[in-house]
All heavy atoms as a GROMACS GRO file, in nm:
protein
  636
    1MET      N    1   9.288   9.971  10.444
    1MET     CA    2   9.269  10.016  10.312
    1MET      C    3   9.134   9.945  10.260
    1MET      O    4   9.112   9.827  10.288
    1MET     CB    5   9.372   9.986  10.216
    1MET     CG    6   9.349  10.029  10.082
    1MET     SD    7   9.470  10.008   9.950
    1MET     CE    8   9.608   9.939  10.022
    2THR      N    9   9.046  10.021  10.198
    2THR     CA   10   8.926   9.962  10.134
    2THR      C   11   8.924   9.984   9.985
    2THR      O   12   8.960  10.084   9.942
    2THR     CB   13   8.800  10.034  10.196
    2THR    OG1   14   8.806  10.018  10.342
    2THR    CG2   15   8.669   9.980  10.134
    3THR      N   16   8.881   9.884   9.914
    3THR     CA   17   8.870   9.888   9.765
    3THR      C   18   8.728   9.898   9.728
    3THR      O   19   8.651   9.814   9.771
    3THR     CB   20   8.942   9.776   9.705
    3THR    OG1   21   9.071   9.763   9.745
    3THR    CG2   22   8.939   9.777   9.553
    4ILE      N   23   8.698   9.997   9.638
    4ILE     CA   24   8.564  10.000   9.581
    4ILE      C   25   8.571   9.991   9.437
    4ILE      O   26   8.651  10.071   9.366
    4ILE     CB   27   8.500  10.141   9.628
    4ILE    CG1   28   8.491  10.166   9.769
    4ILE    CG2   29   8.362  10.162   9.563
    4ILE    CD1   30   8.458  10.294   9.818
    5LYS      N   31   8.497   9.901   9.379
    5LYS     CA   32   8.499   9.885   9.233
    5LYS      C   33   8.377   9.959   9.172
    5LYS      O   34   8.264   9.930   9.217
    5LYS     CB   35   8.506   9.739   9.202
    5LYS     CG   36   8.518   9.707   9.051
    5LYS     CD   37   8.531   9.561   9.027
    5LYS     CE   38   8.550   9.534   8.876
    5LYS     NZ   39   8.566   9.398   8.854
    6ILE      N   40   8.412  10.045   9.082
    6ILE     CA   41   8.304  10.128   9.011
    6ILE      C   42   8.308  10.104   8.864
    6ILE      O   43   8.416  10.136   8.807
    6ILE     CB   44   8.320  10.280   9.051
    6ILE    CG1   45   8.311  10.287   9.203
    6ILE    CG2   46   8.216  10.358   8.986
    6ILE    CD1   47   8.364  10.423   9.257
    7ASN      N   48   8.198  10.072   8.810
    7ASN     CA   49   8.187  10.070   8.662
    7ASN      C   50   8.151  10.201   8.605
    7ASN      O   51   8.040  10.251   8.616
    7ASN     CB   52   8.091   9.964   8.621
    7ASN     CG   53   8.086   9.942   8.463
    7ASN    OD1   54   8.137  10.023   8.395
    7ASN    ND2   55   8.012   9.836   8.418
    8GLU      N   56   8.252  10.280   8.552
    8GLU     CA   57   8.238  10.416   8.507
    8GLU      C   58   8.157  10.422   8.381
    8GLU      O   59   8.118  10.532   8.333
    8GLU     CB   60   8.374  10.485   8.495
    8GLU     CG   61   8.441  10.499   8.628
    8GLU     CD   62   8.572  10.570   8.601
    8GLU    OE1   63   8.575  10.695   8.580
    8GLU    OE2   64   8.682  10.503   8.622
    9ARG      N   65   8.119  10.312   8.328
    9ARG     CA   66   8.037  10.317   8.202
    9ARG      C   67   7.886  10.323   8.227
    9ARG      O   68   7.812  10.345   8.143
    9ARG     CB   69   8.067  10.197   8.117
    9ARG     CG   70   8.212  10.200   8.060
    9ARG     CD   71   8.249  10.073   7.979
    9ARG     NE   72   8.341  10.011   8.065
    9ARG     CZ   73   8.380   9.886   8.047
    9ARG    NH1   74   8.326   9.810   7.956
    9ARG    NH2   75   8.466   9.823   8.125
   10THR      N   76   7.857  10.297   8.358
   10THR     CA   77   7.710  10.299   8.387
   10THR      C   78   7.672  10.434   8.436
   10THR      O   79   7.760  10.520   8.479
   10THR     CB   80   7.677  10.200   8.504
   10THR    OG1   81   7.744  10.248   8.618
   10THR    CG2   82   7.722  10.055   8.467
   11LYS      N   83   7.547  10.466   8.432
   11LYS     CA   84   7.488  10.601   8.472
   11LYS      C   85   7.528  10.618   8.628
   11LYS      O   86   7.571  10.722   8.658
   11LYS     CB   87   7.345  10.604   8.451
   11LYS     CG   88   7.281  10.740   8.476
   11LYS     CD   89   7.125  10.740   8.452
   11LYS     CE   90   7.066  10.861   8.478
   11LYS     NZ   91   6.926  10.863   8.454
   12THR      N   92   7.508  10.521   8.704
   12THR     CA   93   7.528  10.533   8.846
   12THR      C   94   7.687  10.548   8.870
   12THR      O   95   7.725  10.628   8.955
   12THR     CB   96   7.482  10.404   8.919
   12THR    OG1   97   7.346  10.390   8.882
   12THR    CG2   98   7.496  10.422   9.070
   13GLY      N   99   7.763  10.467   8.801
   13GLY     CA  100   7.912  10.485   8.814
   13GLY      C  101   7.959  10.624   8.780
   13GLY      O  102   8.044  10.683   8.855
   14LYS      N  103   7.915  10.677   8.669
   14LYS     CA  104   7.945  10.814   8.632
   14LYS      C  105   7.913  10.918   8.736
   14LYS      O  106   7.981  11.011   8.777
   14LYS     CB  107   7.878  10.856   8.501
   14LYS     CG  108   7.943  10.771   8.371
   14LYS     CD  109   7.871  10.803   8.249
   14LYS     CE  110   7.916  10.722   8.139
   14LYS     NZ  111   7.843  10.746   8.009
   15ALA      N  112   7.787  10.902   8.794
   15ALA     CA  113   7.732  10.992   8.891
   15ALA      C  114   7.824  10.986   9.017
   15ALA      O  115   7.856  11.088   9.078
   15ALA     CB  116   7.587  10.962   8.924
   16PHE      N  117   7.858  10.865   9.056
   16PHE     CA  118   7.932  10.845   9.179
   16PHE      C  119   8.073  10.910   9.160
   16PHE      O  120   8.124  10.983   9.248
   16PHE     CB  121   7.954  10.694   9.212
   16PHE     CG  122   8.039  10.671   9.330
   16PHE    CD1  123   7.982  10.684   9.455
   16PHE    CD2  124   8.172  10.657   9.322
   16PHE    CE1  125   8.054  10.658   9.570
   16PHE    CE2  126   8.251  10.635   9.436
   16PHE     CZ  127   8.194  10.639   9.561
   17MET      N  128   8.140  10.889   9.042
   17MET     CA  129   8.272  10.950   9.018
   17MET      C  130   8.262  11.104   9.019
   17MET      O  131   8.354  11.162   9.072
   17MET     CB  132   8.318  10.897   8.885
   17MET     CG  133   8.363  10.748   8.900
   17MET     SD  134   8.480  10.708   9.022
   17MET     CE  135   8.628  10.796   8.970
   18ALA      N  136   8.155  11.155   8.966
   18ALA     CA  137   8.150  11.302   8.968
   18ALA      C  138   8.127  11.354   9.106
   18ALA      O  139   8.190  11.452   9.138
   18ALA     CB  140   8.030  11.342   8.876
   19MET      N  141   8.054  11.288   9.193
   19MET     CA  142   8.031  11.326   9.322
   19MET      C  143   8.162  11.309   9.410
   19MET      O  144   8.202  11.399   9.484
   19MET     CB  145   7.920  11.243   9.395
   19MET     CG  146   7.901  11.283   9.538
   19MET     SD  147   7.839  11.161   9.648
   19MET     CE  148   7.955  11.039   9.636
   20PHE      N  149   8.231  11.199   9.385
   20PHE     CA  150   8.356  11.169   9.447
   20PHE      C  151   8.456  11.268   9.422
   20PHE      O  152   8.516  11.325   9.508
   20PHE     CB  153   8.410  11.036   9.409
   20PHE     CG  154   8.531  10.995   9.482
   20PHE    CD1  155   8.529  10.938   9.603
   20PHE    CD2  156   8.656  11.021   9.430
   20PHE    CE1  157   8.647  10.901   9.670
   20PHE    CE2  158   8.782  10.979   9.491
   20PHE     CZ  159   8.771  10.922   9.614
   21GLU      N  160   8.469  11.308   9.297
   21GLU     CA  161   8.570  11.410   9.260
   21GLU      C  162   8.535  11.553   9.314
   21GLU      O  163   8.623  11.624   9.358
   21GLU     CB  164   8.588  11.407   9.101
   21GLU     CG  165   8.661  11.294   9.054
   21GLU     CD  166   8.668  11.289   8.895
   21GLU    OE1  167   8.626  11.382   8.835
   21GLU    OE2  168   8.716  11.186   8.842
   22ALA      N  169   8.415  11.576   9.316
   22ALA     CA  170   8.372  11.700   9.373
   22ALA      C  171   8.398  11.725   9.518
   22ALA      O  172   8.441  11.830   9.572
   22ALA     CB  173   8.219  11.727   9.352
   23PHE      N  174   8.386  11.616   9.594
   23PHE     CA  175   8.396  11.617   9.742
   23PHE      C  176   8.536  11.577   9.786
   23PHE      O  177   8.580  11.636   9.892
   23PHE     CB  178   8.300  11.524   9.811
   23PHE     CG  179   8.152  11.570   9.814
   23PHE    CD1  180   8.061  11.510   9.719
   23PHE    CD2  181   8.117  11.674   9.897
   23PHE    CE1  182   7.927  11.564   9.735
   23PHE    CE2  183   7.991  11.722   9.902
   23PHE     CZ  184   7.896  11.676   9.817
   24PHE      N  185   8.607  11.503   9.720
   24PHE     CA  186   8.732  11.446   9.784
   24PHE      C  187   8.859  11.467   9.689
   24PHE      O  188   8.966  11.420   9.719
   24PHE     CB  189   8.706  11.297   9.799
   24PHE     CG  190   8.602  11.253   9.892
   24PHE    CD1  191   8.498  11.197   9.846
   24PHE    CD2  192   8.613  11.292  10.027
   24PHE    CE1  193   8.392  11.159   9.932
   24PHE    CE2  194   8.516  11.251  10.105
   24PHE     CZ  195   8.404  11.195  10.059
   25LYS      N  196   8.848  11.549   9.586
   25LYS     CA  197   8.969  11.580   9.508
   25LYS      C  198   9.061  11.652   9.594
   25LYS      O  199   9.037  11.750   9.648
   25LYS     CB  200   8.925  11.663   9.391
   25LYS     CG  201   9.037  11.678   9.290
   25LYS     CD  202   8.987  11.662   9.152
   25LYS     CE  203   9.107  11.664   9.056
   25LYS     NZ  204   9.084  11.591   8.945
   26GLY      N  205   9.183  11.597   9.601
   26GLY     CA  206   9.298  11.660   9.673
   26GLY      C  207   9.297  11.629   9.826
   26GLY      O  208   9.381  11.690   9.903
   27VAL      N  209   9.208  11.547   9.873
   27VAL     CA  210   9.198  11.521  10.008
   27VAL      C  211   9.309  11.412  10.047
   27VAL      O  212   9.321  11.309   9.974
   27VAL     CB  213   9.064  11.469  10.059
   27VAL    CG1  214   9.064  11.414  10.195
   27VAL    CG2  215   8.964  11.568  10.033
   28GLU      N  216   9.391  11.432  10.146
   28GLU     CA  217   9.499  11.344  10.176
   28GLU      C  218   9.441  11.214  10.232
   28GLU      O  219   9.352  11.218  10.311
   28GLU     CB  220   9.597  11.407  10.285
   28GLU     CG  221   9.713  11.332  10.307
   28GLU     CD  222   9.800  11.396  10.396
   28GLU    OE1  223   9.824  11.527  10.402
   28GLU    OE2  224   9.882  11.328  10.471
   29GLY      N  225   9.491  11.103  10.188
   29GLY     CA  226   9.459  10.970  10.238
   29GLY      C  227   9.347  10.907  10.137
   29GLY      O  228   9.316  10.793  10.164
   30ILE      N  229   9.306  10.979  10.042
   30ILE     CA  230   9.205  10.919   9.942
   30ILE      C  231   9.255  10.942   9.808
   30ILE      O  232   9.296  11.052   9.771
   30ILE     CB  233   9.061  10.986   9.963
   30ILE    CG1  234   9.007  10.972  10.104
   30ILE    CG2  235   8.968  10.933   9.859
   30ILE    CD1  236   8.876  11.043  10.124
   31GLU      N  237   9.275  10.833   9.727
   31GLU     CA  238   9.314  10.842   9.590
   31GLU      C  239   9.241  10.746   9.505
   31GLU      O  240   9.191  10.651   9.547
   31GLU     CB  241   9.470  10.822   9.588
   31GLU     CG  242   9.502  10.674   9.624
   31GLU     CD  243   9.653  10.651   9.608
   31GLU    OE1  244   9.711  10.683   9.503
   31GLU    OE2  245   9.711  10.602   9.696
   32ILE      N  246   9.234  10.783   9.382
   32ILE     CA  247   9.169  10.693   9.282
   32ILE      C  248   9.287  10.630   9.209
   32ILE      O  249   9.379  10.690   9.159
   32ILE     CB  250   9.086  10.782   9.185
   32ILE    CG1  251   8.970  10.845   9.253
   32ILE    CG2  252   9.033  10.694   9.068
   32ILE    CD1  253   8.886  10.943   9.175
   33ILE      N  254   9.276  10.493   9.199
   33ILE     CA  255   9.372  10.422   9.125
   33ILE      C  256   9.288  10.368   9.006
   33ILE      O  257   9.206  10.273   9.020
   33ILE     CB  258   9.435  10.307   9.206
   33ILE    CG1  259   9.504  10.374   9.322
   33ILE    CG2  260   9.532  10.222   9.126
   33ILE    CD1  261   9.557  10.272   9.421
   34ASP      N  262   9.322  10.403   8.887
   34ASP     CA  263   9.254  10.355   8.771
   34ASP      C  264   9.311  10.224   8.721
   34ASP      O  265   9.428  10.218   8.670
   34ASP     CB  266   9.267  10.464   8.654
   34ASP     CG  267   9.180  10.435   8.538
   34ASP    OD1  268   9.092  10.343   8.550
   34ASP    OD2  269   9.198  10.514   8.448
   35THR      N  270   9.232  10.116   8.739
   35THR     CA  271   9.272   9.981   8.699
   35THR      C  272   9.257   9.964   8.551
   35THR      O  273   9.328   9.873   8.493
   35THR     CB  274   9.199   9.872   8.756
   35THR    OG1  275   9.063   9.888   8.745
   35THR    CG2  276   9.233   9.880   8.915
   36ASP      N  277   9.188  10.053   8.472
   36ASP     CA  278   9.176  10.044   8.337
   36ASP      C  279   9.273  10.134   8.260
   36ASP      O  280   9.242  10.172   8.142
   36ASP     CB  281   9.029  10.078   8.290
   36ASP     CG  282   8.932   9.968   8.334
   36ASP    OD1  283   8.977   9.856   8.360
   36ASP    OD2  284   8.819   9.994   8.356
   37SER      N  285   9.375  10.180   8.325
   37SER     CA  286   9.462  10.280   8.278
   37SER      C  287   9.550  10.223   8.155
   37SER      O  288   9.562  10.104   8.140
   37SER     CB  289   9.556  10.324   8.391
   37SER     OG  290   9.649  10.222   8.429
   38GLU      N  291   9.611  10.306   8.086
   38GLU     CA  292   9.699  10.265   7.980
   38GLU      C  293   9.812  10.185   8.030
   38GLU      O  294   9.867  10.098   7.966
   38GLU     CB  295   9.757  10.393   7.909
   38GLU     CG  296   9.655  10.466   7.834
   38GLU     CD  297   9.586  10.385   7.715
   38GLU    OE1  298   9.652  10.319   7.650
   38GLU    OE2  299   9.464  10.404   7.712
   39LYS      N  300   9.859  10.207   8.159
   39LYS     CA  301   9.968  10.130   8.211
   39LYS      C  302   9.933   9.984   8.205
   39LYS      O  303  10.016   9.906   8.165
   39LYS     CB  304   9.999  10.172   8.352
   39LYS     CG  305  10.102  10.096   8.424
   39LYS     CD  306  10.122  10.140   8.573
   39LYS     CE  307  10.219  10.049   8.642
   39LYS     NZ  308  10.221  10.079   8.779
   40ASN      N  309   9.819   9.942   8.250
   40ASN     CA  310   9.779   9.807   8.249
   40ASN      C  311   9.758   9.752   8.103
   40ASN      O  312   9.797   9.632   8.079
   40ASN     CB  313   9.653   9.789   8.328
   40ASN     CG  314   9.611   9.644   8.357
   40ASN    OD1  315   9.704   9.562   8.370
   40ASN    ND2  316   9.483   9.612   8.352
   41LYS      N  317   9.715   9.824   8.013
   41LYS     CA  318   9.688   9.785   7.887
   41LYS      C  319   9.823   9.762   7.804
   41LYS      O  320   9.830   9.676   7.717
   41LYS     CB  321   9.616   9.897   7.800
   41LYS     CG  322   9.464   9.907   7.849
   41LYS     CD  323   9.398  10.015   7.774
   41LYS     CE  324   9.247  10.028   7.815
   41LYS     NZ  325   9.183  10.131   7.766
   42GLU      N  326   9.940   9.820   7.852
   42GLU     CA  327  10.069   9.794   7.798
   42GLU      C  328  10.122   9.656   7.849
   42GLU      O  329  10.231   9.625   7.808
   42GLU     CB  330  10.157   9.896   7.832
   42GLU     CG  331  10.114  10.039   7.760
   42GLU     CD  332  10.198  10.151   7.799
   42GLU    OE1  333  10.294  10.131   7.880
   42GLU    OE2  334  10.166  10.268   7.750
   43GLY      N  335  10.057   9.595   7.940
   43GLY     CA  336  10.104   9.473   7.978
   43GLY      C  337  10.181   9.461   8.105
   43GLY      O  338  10.231   9.361   8.156
   44GLU      N  339  10.187   9.584   8.175
   44GLU     CA  340  10.267   9.584   8.301
   44GLU      C  341  10.168   9.531   8.408
   44GLU      O  342  10.037   9.552   8.410
   44GLU     CB  343  10.294   9.735   8.337
   44GLU     CG  344  10.396   9.794   8.244
   44GLU     CD  345  10.436   9.927   8.289
   44GLU    OE1  346  10.433   9.967   8.405
   44GLU    OE2  347  10.470  10.005   8.201
   45SER      N  348  10.227   9.456   8.504
   45SER     CA  349  10.144   9.394   8.606
   45SER      C  350  10.128   9.484   8.726
   45SER      O  351  10.199   9.566   8.762
   45SER     CB  352  10.232   9.265   8.653
   45SER     OG  353  10.151   9.202   8.765
   46PHE      N  354  10.009   9.463   8.799
   46PHE     CA  355   9.982   9.527   8.916
   46PHE      C  356  10.042   9.469   9.030
   46PHE      O  357  10.054   9.508   9.145
   46PHE     CB  358   9.829   9.539   8.937
   46PHE     CG  359   9.752   9.628   8.851
   46PHE    CD1  360   9.678   9.592   8.762
   46PHE    CD2  361   9.774   9.772   8.866
   46PHE    CE1  362   9.609   9.682   8.669
   46PHE    CE2  363   9.704   9.852   8.788
   46PHE     CZ  364   9.625   9.807   8.689
   47TYR      N  365  10.100   9.338   9.015
   47TYR     CA  366  10.148   9.263   9.114
   47TYR      C  367  10.302   9.291   9.124
   47TYR      O  368  10.372   9.317   9.023
   47TYR     CB  369  10.131   9.105   9.088
   47TYR     CG  370   9.983   9.076   9.080
   47TYR    CD1  371   9.921   9.048   8.956
   47TYR    CD2  372   9.905   9.072   9.191
   47TYR    CE1  373   9.787   9.015   8.950
   47TYR    CE2  374   9.767   9.046   9.194
   47TYR     CZ  375   9.716   9.016   9.071
   47TYR     OH  376   9.577   8.980   9.066
   48SER      N  377  10.354   9.259   9.246
   48SER     CA  378  10.503   9.287   9.261
   48SER      C  379  10.578   9.172   9.184
   48SER      O  380  10.533   9.063   9.177
   48SER     CB  381  10.540   9.271   9.405
   48SER     OG  382  10.532   9.146   9.464
   49PRO      N  383  10.698   9.204   9.136
   49PRO     CA  384  10.783   9.108   9.061
   49PRO      C  385  10.809   8.993   9.150
   49PRO      O  386  10.817   8.875   9.086
   49PRO     CB  387  10.906   9.188   9.030
   49PRO     CG  388  10.869   9.326   9.038
   49PRO     CD  389  10.758   9.342   9.143
   50GLU      N  390  10.832   9.006   9.272
   50GLU     CA  391  10.856   8.886   9.356
   50GLU      C  392  10.734   8.797   9.366
   50GLU      O  393  10.756   8.670   9.358
   50GLU     CB  394  10.892   8.921   9.505
   50GLU     CG  395  11.011   9.013   9.519
   50GLU     CD  396  10.980   9.164   9.490
   50GLU    OE1  397  10.872   9.209   9.489
   50GLU    OE2  398  11.094   9.233   9.464
   51PHE      N  399  10.619   8.850   9.380
   51PHE     CA  400  10.489   8.764   9.378
   51PHE      C  401  10.483   8.683   9.254
   51PHE      O  402  10.450   8.566   9.235
   51PHE     CB  403  10.375   8.842   9.405
   51PHE     CG  404  10.247   8.770   9.405
   51PHE    CD1  405  10.202   8.692   9.497
   51PHE    CD2  406  10.153   8.782   9.298
   51PHE    CE1  407  10.092   8.622   9.505
   51PHE    CE2  408  10.042   8.708   9.287
   51PHE     CZ  409  10.009   8.626   9.397
   52VAL      N  410  10.495   8.753   9.128
   52VAL     CA  411  10.485   8.696   8.998
   52VAL      C  412  10.590   8.580   8.987
   52VAL      O  413  10.552   8.479   8.931
   52VAL     CB  414  10.503   8.808   8.887
   52VAL    CG1  415  10.512   8.740   8.743
   52VAL    CG2  416  10.391   8.905   8.893
   53ALA      N  417  10.713   8.596   9.026
   53ALA     CA  418  10.818   8.504   9.015
   53ALA      C  419  10.774   8.379   9.105
   53ALA      O  420  10.796   8.267   9.059
   53ALA     CB  421  10.949   8.553   9.061
   54LYS      N  422  10.724   8.405   9.221
   54LYS     CA  423  10.682   8.294   9.303
   54LYS      C  424  10.568   8.213   9.245
   54LYS      O  425  10.571   8.082   9.242
   54LYS     CB  426  10.628   8.348   9.442
   54LYS     CG  427  10.597   8.242   9.543
   54LYS     CD  428  10.541   8.295   9.670
   54LYS     CE  429  10.644   8.335   9.768
   54LYS     NZ  430  10.597   8.366   9.901
   55ILE      N  431  10.460   8.269   9.182
   55ILE     CA  432  10.363   8.210   9.118
   55ILE      C  433  10.410   8.128   8.995
   55ILE      O  434  10.363   8.018   8.979
   55ILE     CB  435  10.247   8.304   9.074
   55ILE    CG1  436  10.189   8.370   9.202
   55ILE    CG2  437  10.141   8.238   9.000
   55ILE    CD1  438  10.126   8.271   9.305
   56LYS      N  439  10.490   8.189   8.918
   56LYS     CA  440  10.551   8.121   8.796
   56LYS      C  441  10.632   7.992   8.842
   56LYS      O  442  10.631   7.888   8.770
   56LYS     CB  443  10.639   8.209   8.718
   56LYS     CG  444  10.553   8.309   8.637
   56LYS     CD  445  10.641   8.402   8.549
   56LYS     CE  446  10.552   8.490   8.467
   56LYS     NZ  447  10.628   8.585   8.388
   57LYS      N  448  10.708   8.011   8.957
   57LYS     CA  449  10.785   7.890   9.001
   57LYS      C  450  10.688   7.782   9.042
   57LYS      O  451  10.708   7.658   9.012
   57LYS     CB  452  10.874   7.937   9.109
   57LYS     CG  453  10.957   7.823   9.167
   57LYS     CD  454  11.047   7.867   9.284
   57LYS     CE  455  11.128   7.745   9.332
   57LYS     NZ  456  11.201   7.787   9.458
   58ALA      N  457  10.580   7.814   9.114
   58ALA     CA  458  10.485   7.716   9.162
   58ALA      C  459  10.410   7.642   9.038
   58ALA      O  460  10.396   7.532   9.035
   58ALA     CB  461  10.374   7.782   9.252
   59GLU      N  462  10.382   7.724   8.936
   59GLU     CA  463  10.321   7.675   8.821
   59GLU      C  464  10.410   7.574   8.747
   59GLU      O  465  10.378   7.467   8.697
   59GLU     CB  466  10.282   7.783   8.718
   59GLU     CG  467  10.212   7.733   8.597
   59GLU     CD  468  10.180   7.856   8.504
   59GLU    OE1  469  10.262   7.954   8.492
   59GLU    OE2  470  10.072   7.854   8.449
   60SER      N  471  10.545   7.610   8.742
   60SER     CA  472  10.642   7.524   8.687
   60SER      C  473  10.647   7.394   8.756
   60SER      O  474  10.661   7.280   8.702
   60SER     CB  475  10.781   7.594   8.678
   60SER     OG  476  10.877   7.502   8.631
   61ASN      N  477  10.652   7.403   8.893
   61ASN     CA  478  10.664   7.276   8.976
   61ASN      C  479  10.535   7.192   8.953
   61ASN      O  480  10.549   7.065   8.954
   61ASN     CB  481  10.687   7.320   9.120
   61ASN     CG  482  10.820   7.366   9.159
   61ASN    OD1  483  10.909   7.344   9.078
   61ASN    ND2  484  10.839   7.438   9.256
   62ILE      N  485  10.422   7.252   8.947
   62ILE     CA  486  10.299   7.172   8.925
   62ILE      C  487  10.313   7.090   8.790
   62ILE      O  488  10.277   6.970   8.781
   62ILE     CB  489  10.178   7.266   8.924
   62ILE    CG1  490  10.157   7.317   9.075
   62ILE    CG2  491  10.058   7.190   8.874
   62ILE    CD1  492  10.050   7.416   9.081
   63LYS      N  493  10.357   7.164   8.686
   63LYS     CA  494  10.368   7.099   8.551
   63LYS      C  495  10.472   6.997   8.559
   63LYS      O  496  10.457   6.886   8.479
   63LYS     CB  497  10.407   7.200   8.449
   63LYS     CG  498  10.300   7.296   8.416
   63LYS     CD  499  10.343   7.397   8.302
   63LYS     CE  500  10.230   7.496   8.272
   63LYS     NZ  501  10.276   7.591   8.172
   64LYS      N  502  10.572   7.001   8.646
   64LYS     CA  503  10.671   6.889   8.650
   64LYS      C  504  10.627   6.781   8.748
   64LYS      O  505  10.691   6.678   8.769
   64LYS     CB  506  10.805   6.946   8.714
   64LYS     CG  507  10.873   7.038   8.622
   64LYS     CD  508  10.997   7.099   8.686
   64LYS     CE  509  11.058   7.203   8.592
   64LYS     NZ  510  11.166   7.275   8.661
   65GLY      N  511  10.504   6.800   8.808
   65GLY     CA  512  10.458   6.693   8.904
   65GLY      C  513  10.514   6.716   9.042
   65GLY      O  514  10.493   6.614   9.129
   66LYS      N  515  10.574   6.805   9.076
   66LYS     CA  516  10.626   6.836   9.208
   66LYS      C  517  10.519   6.908   9.293
   66LYS      O  518  10.515   7.031   9.310
   66LYS     CB  519  10.751   6.928   9.207
   66LYS     CG  520  10.868   6.867   9.134
   66LYS     CD  521  10.984   6.965   9.128
   66LYS     CE  522  11.102   6.905   9.061
   66LYS     NZ  523  11.215   6.996   9.056
   67THR      N  524  10.431   6.826   9.352
   67THR     CA  525  10.330   6.882   9.431
   67THR      C  526  10.315   6.796   9.565
   67THR      O  527  10.372   6.693   9.578
   67THR     CB  528  10.192   6.873   9.362
   67THR    OG1  529  10.162   6.733   9.332
   67THR    CG2  530  10.188   6.946   9.230
   68THR      N  531  10.249   6.860   9.656
   68THR     CA  532  10.228   6.798   9.785
   68THR      C  533  10.075   6.775   9.806
   68THR      O  534   9.995   6.862   9.779
   68THR     CB  535  10.275   6.890   9.899
   68THR    OG1  536  10.413   6.903   9.879
   68THR    CG2  537  10.258   6.817  10.036
   69ARG      N  538  10.030   6.646   9.834
   69ARG     CA  539   9.886   6.627   9.856
   69ARG      C  540   9.865   6.628  10.004
   69ARG      O  541   9.933   6.564  10.080
   69ARG     CB  542   9.853   6.492   9.793
   69ARG     CG  543   9.864   6.485   9.650
   69ARG     CD  544   9.776   6.388   9.587
   69ARG     NE  545   9.788   6.391   9.448
   69ARG     CZ  546   9.694   6.440   9.365
   69ARG    NH1  547   9.582   6.495   9.410
   69ARG    NH2  548   9.712   6.446   9.231
   70LEU      N  549   9.757   6.699  10.035
   70LEU     CA  550   9.722   6.703  10.185
   70LEU      C  551   9.609   6.612  10.207
   70LEU      O  552   9.519   6.605  10.131
   70LEU     CB  553   9.689   6.848  10.212
   70LEU     CG  554   9.785   6.953  10.199
   70LEU    CD1  555   9.734   7.090  10.244
   70LEU    CD2  556   9.912   6.925  10.283
   71ASN      N  557   9.615   6.549  10.319
   71ASN     CA  558   9.507   6.457  10.373
   71ASN      C  559   9.417   6.549  10.449
   71ASN      O  560   9.457   6.602  10.558
   71ASN     CB  561   9.563   6.348  10.446
   71ASN     CG  562   9.453   6.259  10.500
   71ASN    OD1  563   9.338   6.286  10.493
   71ASN    ND2  564   9.500   6.146  10.582
   72PRO      N  565   9.287   6.574  10.420
   72PRO     CA  566   9.208   6.655  10.491
   72PRO      C  567   9.173   6.616  10.632
   72PRO      O  568   9.146   6.703  10.716
   72PRO     CB  569   9.078   6.670  10.401
   72PRO     CG  570   9.086   6.568  10.306
   72PRO     CD  571   9.233   6.520  10.288
   73GLU      N  572   9.192   6.481  10.647
   73GLU     CA  573   9.172   6.431  10.777
   73GLU      C  574   9.292   6.456  10.886
   73GLU      O  575   9.273   6.463  10.999
   73GLU     CB  576   9.144   6.278  10.784
   73GLU     CG  577   9.044   6.233  10.681
   73GLU     CD  578   8.906   6.283  10.742
   73GLU    OE1  579   8.885   6.280  10.862
   73GLU    OE2  580   8.822   6.317  10.656
   74ASP      N  581   9.416   6.481  10.820
   74ASP     CA  582   9.536   6.504  10.900
   74ASP      C  583   9.620   6.602  10.826
   74ASP      O  584   9.726   6.556  10.770
   74ASP     CB  585   9.605   6.369  10.928
   74ASP     CG  586   9.732   6.388  11.015
   74ASP    OD1  587   9.735   6.482  11.089
   74ASP    OD2  588   9.824   6.303  10.998
   75ILE      N  589   9.583   6.723  10.817
   75ILE     CA  590   9.662   6.823  10.739
   75ILE      C  591   9.810   6.841  10.800
   75ILE      O  592   9.900   6.838  10.723
   75ILE     CB  593   9.588   6.967  10.755
   75ILE    CG1  594   9.462   6.948  10.664
   75ILE    CG2  595   9.674   7.072  10.691
   75ILE    CD1  596   9.367   7.066  10.666
   76TRP      N  597   9.820   6.850  10.934
   76TRP     CA  598   9.951   6.872  10.991
   76TRP      C  599  10.042   6.761  10.956
   76TRP      O  600  10.161   6.768  10.933
   76TRP     CB  601   9.944   6.900  11.130
   76TRP     CG  602   9.898   7.041  11.167
   76TRP    CD1  603   9.781   7.075  11.216
   76TRP    CD2  604   9.974   7.157  11.138
   76TRP    NE1  605   9.765   7.214  11.230
   76TRP    CE2  606   9.885   7.273  11.176
   76TRP    CE3  607  10.095   7.189  11.084
   76TRP    CZ2  608   9.928   7.405  11.160
   76TRP    CZ3  609  10.127   7.321  11.070
   76TRP    CH2  610  10.050   7.437  11.115
   77GLY      N  611   9.981   6.635  10.963
   77GLY     CA  612  10.066   6.524  10.938
   77GLY      C  613  10.104   6.518  10.792
   77GLY      O  614  10.205   6.453  10.757
   78SER      N  615  10.025   6.572  10.705
   78SER     CA  616  10.045   6.565  10.562
   78SER      C  617  10.169   6.658  10.521
   78SER      O  618  10.240   6.630  10.428
   78SER     CB  619   9.932   6.610  10.469
   78SER     OG  620   9.818   6.521  10.499
   79ILE      N  621  10.185   6.770  10.600
   79ILE     CA  622  10.297   6.858  10.563
   79ILE      C  623  10.418   6.845  10.645
   79ILE      O  624  10.512   6.897  10.609
   79ILE     CB  625  10.236   7.006  10.578
   79ILE    CG1  626  10.200   7.034  10.716
   79ILE    CG2  627  10.135   7.042  10.477
   79ILE    CD1  628  10.159   7.177  10.736
   80LEU      N  629  10.420   6.753  10.751
   80LEU     CA  630  10.540   6.738  10.819
   80LEU      C  631  10.624   6.626  10.768
   80LEU      O  632  10.599   6.541  10.709
   80LEU     CB  633  10.512   6.710  10.965
   80LEU     CG  634  10.438   6.833  11.036
   80LEU    CD1  635  10.403   6.789  11.180
   80LEU    CD2  636  10.541   6.949  11.038
   0.00000   0.00000   0.00000
């Protein structure tokens, strides 16, 4: 999968989207995912709930001081 970010507010972005829609509309395997959609503005996350929970747990542990420091000279020794 490849991600292409296009600013649709620019002249070039508008031209690209018009060309894209003309050539690839309805083609299987190619889709446009609008990251500026209403769904995202309503506060819904693009991330999976499991990932969000994992990050929030890690953030909580950091605030509590539960961290592991790695020695760059001996990374494997630091984590074992």
